[in-house]
KEBA-528058 format. One record per atom (N, C-alpha, C, O): x, y, z; residue number from 1. Coordinates in steps of 0.2 Angstrom, whole numbers, plus 2048, in hexadecimal, padded with zeros to 3 digits. Atoms other than C-alpha are relative to their C-alpha. Layout:
<recs>
- c1 / c2 / c3 / kevo
- X / Y / Z / NUM
...
</recs>
This chain:
<recs>
- c1 / c2 / c3 / kevo
- 7FC / 806 / 801 / 1
- F7E / 893 / 820 / 1
- 7FF / 7FC / 806 / 1
- 802 / 7FD / 80C / 1
- 802 / 804 / 7FA / 2
- F76 / 886 / 82C / 2
- 806 / 7FB / 801 / 2
- 806 / 7F8 / 806 / 2
- 7FB / 805 / 7FE / 3
- F86 / 87B / 82A / 3
- 804 / 802 / 806 / 3
- 807 / 7FE / 809 / 3
- 7FC / 7FE / 7FA / 4
- F8E / 886 / 837 / 4
- 7FD / 7FE / 806 / 4
- 800 / 7FB / 80B / 4
- 803 / 802 / 7FA / 5
- F81 / 882 / 844 / 5
- 800 / 7F8 / 800 / 5
- 800 / 7F5 / 806 / 5
- 7FF / 807 / 800 / 6
- F81 / 870 / 83E / 6
- 807 / 7FD / 803 / 6
- 807 / 7F9 / 807 / 6
- 7F9 / 802 / 7FE / 7
- F94 / 86F / 841 / 7
- 801 / 802 / 807 / 7
- 804 / 7FE / 80B / 7
- 7FF / 7FE / 7F9 / 8
- F93 / 878 / 852 / 8
- 7FD / 7FB / 804 / 8
- 7FF / 7F9 / 809 / 8
- 804 / 805 / 7FC / 9
- F86 / 86C / 858 / 9
- 804 / 7F9 / 800 / 9
- 804 / 7F6 / 805 / 9
- 7FD / 806 / 801 / 10
- F90 / 85D / 851 / 10
- 807 / 800 / 805 / 10
- 808 / 7FC / 808 / 10
- 7FA / 7FF / 7FC / 11
- FA0 / 864 / 85A / 11
- 7FE / 7FF / 808 / 11
- 802 / 7FC / 80B / 11
- 803 / 801 / 7F9 / 12
- F96 / 865 / 86B / 12
- 7FF / 7F9 / 801 / 12
- 801 / 7F7 / 807 / 12
- 801 / 807 / 7FF / 13
- F91 / 853 / 869 / 13
- 807 / 7FC / 800 / 13
- 808 / 7F8 / 805 / 13
- 7F9 / 803 / 800 / 14
- FA3 / 84E / 865 / 14
- 804 / 801 / 806 / 14
- 807 / 7FD / 809 / 14
- 7FD / 7FE / 7FA / 15
- FAA / 857 / 873 / 15
- 7FD / 7FD / 806 / 15
- 801 / 7FA / 80B / 15
- 803 / 804 / 7FB / 16
- F9E / 84F / 87F / 16
- 802 / 7F9 / 800 / 16
- 803 / 7F6 / 805 / 16
- 7FE / 807 / 800 / 17
- FA2 / 83E / 879 / 17
- 807 / 7FF / 802 / 17
- 809 / 7FA / 805 / 17
- 7F9 / 800 / 7FE / 18
- FB4 / 842 / 87A / 18
- 801 / 800 / 808 / 18
- 805 / 7FC / 80A / 18
- 800 / 7FF / 7F9 / 19
- FB2 / 847 / 88C / 19
- 7FE / 7F9 / 804 / 19
- 801 / 7F7 / 809 / 19
- 802 / 806 / 7FD / 20
- FA8 / 837 / 890 / 20
- 805 / 7FA / 7FF / 20
- 805 / 7F6 / 804 / 20
- 7FB / 806 / 801 / 21
- FB6 / 82C / 889 / 21
- 806 / 802 / 804 / 21
- 80B / 7FE / 804 / 21
- 7FA / 7FE / 7FD / 22
- FC3 / 835 / 894 / 22
- 805 / 803 / 7FC / 22
- 80B / 803 / 7FE / 22
- 7FB / 7FE / 805 / 23
- FCC / 83C / 885 / 23
- 800 / 808 / 801 / 23
- 7FC / 80B / 804 / 23
- 7FF / 7F9 / 800 / 24
- FD3 / 84D / 883 / 24
- 801 / 803 / 7F9 / 24
- 801 / 80A / 7F8 / 24
- 7FF / 7FD / 807 / 25
- FD5 / 84F / 870 / 25
- 7FB / 7FC / 7FB / 25
- 7FA / 7F6 / 7FC / 25
- 804 / 803 / 805 / 26
- FCA / 84B / 861 / 26
- 805 / 801 / 7FA / 26
- 808 / 806 / 7F8 / 26
- 7FB / 801 / 805 / 27
- FD5 / 845 / 852 / 27
- 7FC / 800 / 7F9 / 27
- 7FE / 803 / 7F4 / 27
- 804 / 800 / 806 / 28
- FC7 / 841 / 845 / 28
- 7F9 / 800 / 802 / 28
- 7F7 / 7FC / 806 / 28
- 807 / 800 / 800 / 29
- FB5 / 844 / 843 / 29
- 7FD / 7FE / 7FA / 29
- 7FF / 801 / 7F4 / 29
- 803 / 803 / 807 / 30
- FAB / 83A / 836 / 30
- 7F9 / 801 / 801 / 30
- 7F5 / 7FF / 805 / 30
- 807 / 7FF / 800 / 31
- F9A / 840 / 831 / 31
- 7FE / 7FC / 7F9 / 31
- 801 / 7FC / 7F4 / 31
- 803 / 803 / 806 / 32
- F8E / 837 / 825 / 32
- 7FA / 805 / 7FE / 32
- 7F6 / 807 / 802 / 32
- 805 / 7FB / 802 / 33
- F84 / 844 / 81B / 33
- 7FD / 7FD / 7F9 / 33
- 800 / 7FC / 7F4 / 33
- 804 / 803 / 806 / 34
- F76 / 83E / 80F / 34
- 7FF / 806 / 7FB / 34
- 7FF / 80C / 7FD / 34
- 801 / 7FC / 806 / 35
- F74 / 846 / 7FE / 35
- 7FA / 804 / 801 / 35
- 7F9 / 80A / 7FE / 35
- 807 / 7FC / 7FF / 36
- F62 / 84C / 804 / 36
- 800 / 803 / 806 / 36
- 7FB / 806 / 808 / 36
- 800 / 7FC / 7FA / 37
- F68 / 853 / 814 / 37
- 7FF / 807 / 800 / 37
- 7FD / 80A / 805 / 37
- 800 / 7F9 / 801 / 38
- F69 / 864 / 80E / 38
- 806 / 804 / 803 / 38
- 807 / 80A / 803 / 38
- 7FA / 7FD / 7FD / 39
- F7A / 866 / 815 / 39
- 806 / 800 / 7FA / 39
- 806 / 7FA / 7F7 / 39
- 7FB / 800 / 805 / 40
- F88 / 86B / 809 / 40
- 807 / 7FE / 803 / 40
- 80A / 802 / 807 / 40
- 7FA / 803 / 7FD / 41
- F98 / 861 / 80D / 41
- 806 / 806 / 800 / 41
- 809 / 806 / 805 / 41
- 7FB / 7FB / 800 / 42
- FA4 / 86F / 808 / 42
- 7FF / 806 / 805 / 42
- 803 / 808 / 808 / 42
- 801 / 7FB / 7FB / 43
- F9B / 87C / 812 / 43
- 801 / 7FD / 807 / 43
- 803 / 801 / 80C / 43
- 7FF / 803 / 7F9 / 44
- F9B / 870 / 821 / 44
- 808 / 800 / 802 / 44
- 80A / 801 / 807 / 44
- 7F9 / 800 / 7FF / 45
- FAE / 86E / 81F / 45
- 803 / 807 / 802 / 45
- 807 / 808 / 806 / 45
- 7FE / 7F9 / 7FE / 46
- FB0 / 881 / 81F / 46
- 7FE / 802 / 807 / 46
- 801 / 805 / 80B / 46
- 803 / 7FF / 7F9 / 47
- FA5 / 882 / 82F / 47
- 804 / 7FC / 805 / 47
- 805 / 7FF / 80A / 47
- 7FC / 804 / 7FB / 48
- FAF / 874 / 837 / 48
- 807 / 804 / 802 / 48
- 809 / 804 / 808 / 48
- 7FA / 7FD / 7FF / 49
- FBF / 87E / 835 / 49
- 7FF / 806 / 804 / 49
- 804 / 808 / 808 / 49
- 801 / 7FA / 7FB / 50
- FB7 / 88D / 83E / 50
- 7FE / 7FE / 807 / 50
- 801 / 801 / 80B / 50
- 802 / 802 / 7FA / 51
- FAF / 884 / 84C / 51
- 805 / 7FD / 805 / 51
- 804 / 7FD / 80B / 51
- 7FB / 803 / 7FC / 52
- FBE / 87A / 852 / 52
- 805 / 804 / 803 / 52
- 809 / 801 / 807 / 52
- 7FB / 7FC / 7FE / 53
- FC9 / 888 / 855 / 53
- 800 / 801 / 808 / 53
- 7FB / 803 / 80A / 53
- 7FF / 7FF / 7F9 / 54
- FCF / 888 / 867 / 54
- 7FC / 7FA / 804 / 54
- 7FB / 7FB / 80A / 54
- 803 / 806 / 7FD / 55
- FC7 / 877 / 86B / 55
- 804 / 7FA / 800 / 55
- 809 / 7FA / 7FC / 55
- 7FC / 806 / 801 / 56
- FCE / 866 / 86E / 56
- 7FF / 7FC / 7F9 / 56
- 803 / 7F7 / 7F8 / 56
- 800 / 803 / 807 / 57
- FC9 / 862 / 85C / 57
- 803 / 805 / 7FB / 57
- 803 / 804 / 7F5 / 57
- 7FD / 7FB / 804 / 58
- FD3 / 871 / 855 / 58
- 804 / 7FC / 7FA / 58
- 804 / 7FF / 7F5 / 58
- 7FC / 803 / 805 / 59
- FDF / 865 / 84C / 59
- 7FD / 7FA / 7FD / 59
- 800 / 7F6 / 7F9 / 59
- 804 / 806 / 802 / 60
- FD2 / 858 / 848 / 60
- 7FF / 800 / 7F8 / 60
- 7FF / 806 / 7F5 / 60
- 802 / 801 / 807 / 61
- FCE / 852 / 836 / 61
- 7F9 / 7FE / 800 / 61
- 7F6 / 7FA / 803 / 61
- 807 / 801 / 801 / 62
- FBC / 852 / 830 / 62
- 800 / 7FB / 7FA / 62
- 802 / 7FD / 7F4 / 62
- 801 / 805 / 806 / 63
- FB7 / 843 / 825 / 63
- 7F9 / 800 / 7FF / 63
- 7F5 / 7FF / 803 / 63
- 807 / 800 / 802 / 64
- FA7 / 845 / 81C / 64
- 7FE / 7FA / 7FB / 64
- 801 / 7FA / 7F5 / 64
- 802 / 805 / 805 / 65
- F9F / 836 / 814 / 65
- 7F9 / 802 / 7FD / 65
- 7F4 / 802 / 801 / 65
- 806 / 7FE / 803 / 66
- F91 / 83A / 808 / 66
- 7FC / 7FA / 7FE / 66
- 7FF / 7F5 / 7FB / 66
- 804 / 806 / 801 / 67
- F83 / 82E / 808 / 67
- 7FB / 801 / 7FA / 67
- 7F7 / 806 / 7FA / 67
- 804 / 7FF / 806 / 68
- F7A / 82C / 7F7 / 68
- 7F9 / 7FE / 802 / 68
- 7F7 / 7FB / 806 / 68
- 807 / 801 / 800 / 69
- F67 / 82C / 7F5 / 69
- 7FF / 7F8 / 7FF / 69
- 802 / 7F6 / 7FA / 69
- 802 / 807 / 801 / 70
- F60 / 81A / 7F7 / 70
- 7F9 / 7FF / 800 / 70
- 7F6 / 801 / 805 / 70
- 807 / 801 / 801 / 71
- F4F / 816 / 7F1 / 71
- 7FE / 7F8 / 800 / 71
- 802 / 7F4 / 7FE / 71
- 803 / 807 / 800 / 72
- F44 / 806 / 7F3 / 72
- 7FA / 800 / 7FB / 72
- 7F6 / 805 / 7FC / 72
- 805 / 800 / 805 / 73
- F38 / 801 / 7E5 / 73
- 7FB / 7FB / 803 / 73
- 7FC / 7F5 / 804 / 73
- 806 / 804 / 7FD / 74
- F27 / 7FB / 7ED / 74
- 7FE / 7FB / 7FB / 74
- 7FB / 7F6 / 7FD / 74
- 802 / 805 / 805 / 75
- F23 / 7F2 / 7DC / 75
- 804 / 7FA / 7FF / 75
- 801 / 7F4 / 800 / 75
- 7FB / 806 / 801 / 76
- F32 / 7E7 / 7D9 / 76
- 805 / 7FF / 806 / 76
- 808 / 7F9 / 805 / 76
- 7FC / 801 / 7FA / 77
- F3B / 7E9 / 7EA / 77
- 808 / 802 / 7FF / 77
- 80C / 800 / 803 / 77
- 7F9 / 7FD / 802 / 78
- F4B / 7F0 / 7E1 / 78
- 802 / 806 / 805 / 78
- 7FE / 80A / 806 / 78
- 7FD / 7FA / 7FD / 79
- F56 / 7FC / 7EB / 79
- 805 / 803 / 7FB / 79
- 809 / 7FF / 7F8 / 79
- 7FC / 7FD / 806 / 80
- F5E / 808 / 7E0 / 80
- 802 / 808 / 802 / 80
- 7FF / 80B / 807 / 80
- 7FD / 7F9 / 7FF / 81
- F68 / 819 / 7E0 / 81
- 7FD / 803 / 7FA / 81
- 7FF / 802 / 7F4 / 81
- 803 / 7FD / 806 / 82
- F5D / 824 / 7D5 / 82
- 805 / 804 / 7FC / 82
- 80A / 807 / 7FE / 82
- 7FC / 7FD / 804 / 83
- F65 / 82C / 7C6 / 83
- 7FF / 808 / 800 / 83
- 804 / 80B / 7FE / 83
- 801 / 7F9 / 800 / 84
- F5D / 83D / 7C8 / 84
- 7FA / 801 / 805 / 84
- 7F9 / 7FD / 80A / 84
- 805 / 7FE / 7FB / 85
- F4F / 846 / 7D2 / 85
- 7FA / 7FC / 800 / 85
- 7F5 / 7FD / 804 / 85
- 805 / 805 / 800 / 86
- F42 / 83A / 7CC / 86
- 802 / 7F9 / 802 / 86
- 806 / 7F6 / 7FE / 86
- 7FD / 807 / 7FD / 87
- F44 / 82A / 7D6 / 87
- 7FC / 7FA / 7FC / 87
- 7F8 / 7F7 / 7FF / 87
- 802 / 805 / 804 / 88
- F40 / 81E / 7C8 / 88
- 804 / 7FA / 801 / 88
- 80A / 7FA / 800 / 88
- 7FD / 806 / 7FF / 89
- F44 / 80C / 7CB / 89
- 803 / 7FE / 7F9 / 89
- 800 / 7FE / 7F4 / 89
- 7FD / 802 / 807 / 90
- F51 / 806 / 7BD / 90
- 7FE / 7F9 / 7FE / 90
- 7FF / 7F7 / 7F8 / 90
- 803 / 806 / 802 / 91
- F49 / 7F5 / 7BE / 91
- 7F9 / 7FF / 7FD / 91
- 7F8 / 7FC / 7F7 / 91
- 807 / 801 / 802 / 92
- F37 / 7F7 / 7BC / 92
- 7FD / 807 / 7FD / 92
- 7F7 / 807 / 7FB / 92
- 802 / 7FA / 802 / 93
- F35 / 80A / 7B8 / 93
- 7FB / 803 / 805 / 93
- 7F8 / 809 / 803 / 93
- 805 / 7FD / 7FB / 94
- F2A / 80D / 7C7 / 94
- 803 / 806 / 804 / 94
- 809 / 806 / 805 / 94
- 7FD / 7FA / 7FC / 95
- F2C / 81E / 7D0 / 95
- 7FF / 7FE / 807 / 95
- 7F9 / 7FD / 809 / 95
- 800 / 801 / 7F9 / 96
- F30 / 81C / 7E2 / 96
- 800 / 806 / 804 / 96
- 804 / 80B / 803 / 96
- 800 / 7FB / 7FB / 97
- F2D / 827 / 7F1 / 97
- 803 / 7FD / 806 / 97
- 804 / 801 / 80B / 97
- 7FE / 803 / 7FA / 98
- F35 / 81B / 7FD / 98
- 808 / 801 / 800 / 98
- 80C / 7FD / 7FD / 98
- 7F9 / 7FE / 7FF / 99
- F46 / 823 / 801 / 99
- 803 / 7FD / 806 / 99
- 800 / 7FE / 80C / 99
- 7FD / 804 / 7FB / 100
- F51 / 818 / 80C / 100
- 807 / 802 / 802 / 100
- 809 / 800 / 807 / 100
- 7FA / 7FE / 7FE / 101
- F61 / 821 / 80D / 101
- 801 / 807 / 7FC / 101
- 7FE / 808 / 7F7 / 101
- 7FE / 7FA / 803 / 102
- F69 / 832 / 809 / 102
- 7FD / 806 / 803 / 102
- 7FF / 80C / 801 / 102
- 802 / 7FB / 7FC / 103
- F61 / 83C / 816 / 103
- 804 / 801 / 807 / 103
- 803 / 805 / 80B / 103
- 7FC / 800 / 7F9 / 104
- F6E / 839 / 824 / 104
- 804 / 806 / 801 / 104
- 806 / 80A / 7FC / 104
- 7FB / 7FA / 7FD / 105
- F77 / 846 / 82E / 105
- 802 / 7FD / 807 / 105
- 7FF / 7FF / 80C / 105
- 7FE / 804 / 7FA / 106
- F80 / 83C / 83B / 106
- 808 / 801 / 801 / 106
- 80C / 800 / 7FD / 106
- 7F9 / 801 / 7FE / 107
- F90 / 83C / 845 / 107
- 802 / 7F9 / 800 / 107
- 7FF / 7F5 / 805 / 107
- 7FE / 807 / 801 / 108
- F97 / 82B / 840 / 108
- 805 / 7FD / 804 / 108
- 804 / 7F8 / 807 / 108
- 7FA / 802 / 7FB / 109
- FA7 / 82A / 84A / 109
- 804 / 806 / 802 / 109
- 805 / 80B / 7FF / 109
- 7FB / 7FB / 7FD / 110
- FB4 / 833 / 854 / 110
- 806 / 7FC / 801 / 110
- 806 / 7F6 / 803 / 110
- 7FA / 803 / 7FE / 111
- FC6 / 82F / 856 / 111
- 803 / 805 / 806 / 111
- 804 / 80B / 804 / 111
- 7FE / 7FC / 7FB / 112
- FCC / 836 / 867 / 112
- 806 / 7FD / 804 / 112
- 807 / 7F7 / 803 / 112
- 7FA / 802 / 7FC / 113
- FDB / 835 / 873 / 113
- 800 / 804 / 806 / 113
- 804 / 803 / 80B / 113
</recs>
């Protein structure tokens, strides 16, 4: 389960940022997870509950924002969310390989005090 290592690394980054801000507690951690990132949000939540024990984030809330796949059609210029694993433009039916969103795995924000 690589979500455990992802969450442990995220917590390290969050704790470092908390200290840089002169804070002592983390209240909310917001992550943006793309549908193509390979990370399972439910497993990430489970991992979060395990890694925060005994840290300044122990009572923090994890918010996971799932980012849908976003493609661009080079033929007609349309940006679209594909309906399935074949990224076919709904406007002109061209198959696109130009993925512009949905691969994210980022620490979007922290609430600290």
